[in-house]
C-alpha positions, 0 to 999 in steps of 0.5 A, spaced: 451 489 426 448 490 433 451 495 438 451 490 444 458 489 445 463 494 447 469 496 442 475 494 446 479 499 441 475 505 444 478 509 449 474 509 455 470 515 457 472 519 464 467 522 468 469 529 469 467 529 476 471 523 478 477 527 475 476 533 479 475 528 485 482 525 484 486 531 482 483 534 489 485 528 493 492 528 490 493 535 492 491 534 499 496 528 499 501 533 497 499 538 502 499 533 507 506 530 505 510 537 505 506 540 511 504 535 515 507 529 519 510 524 513 509 518 518 502 519 520 500 520 512 504 513 510 500 510 516 494 512 514 495 511 506 497 504 508 490 501 509 488 503 502 494 501 499 495 495 494 498 488 496 504 490 492 505 497 496 504 494 503 509 489 501 514 494 499 513 498 505 514 492 510 521 491 506 523 498 506 519 503 509 524 508 513 519 509 519 519 502 523 512 504 525 510 504 518 514 497 517 510 494 523 504 496 521 505 494 514 507 487 516 501 487 520 497 488 514 500 482 510 496 477 507 497 469 506 500 471 499 505 475 502 509 469 506 515 470 501 516 477 503 515 475 510 520 470 510 525 475 507 524 480 512 525 475 517 532 473 514 534 480 513 531 485 518 533 487 525 530 484 531 524 488 532 522 487 525 524 480 524 520 478 531 513 482 528 514 478 521 515 471 525 509 473 529 505 474 523 508 468 519 505 464 524 499 467 525 498 466 517 500 459 518 
């Protein structure tokens, strides 16, 4: 049998340098969360977040600035989320969602 194919049952190896890098990033994130301004941290992390997390932030973030930034980052796949925001949010947030929805269409 040839060794040309990878075994799907084998656990992938993790590079120790990647593990240390992620542990340091997690530690920095926690330090900033507890000692810095959580709103600024959320705004910073929002740009690297997945679509799901952006949608969640647009729907439920505590800070209005984070919600507005998340709405501005939503894409075509998030049209239903924008519609929910328009239906259930206060005027400023709903207006931003309406503008974003119009821009996407």
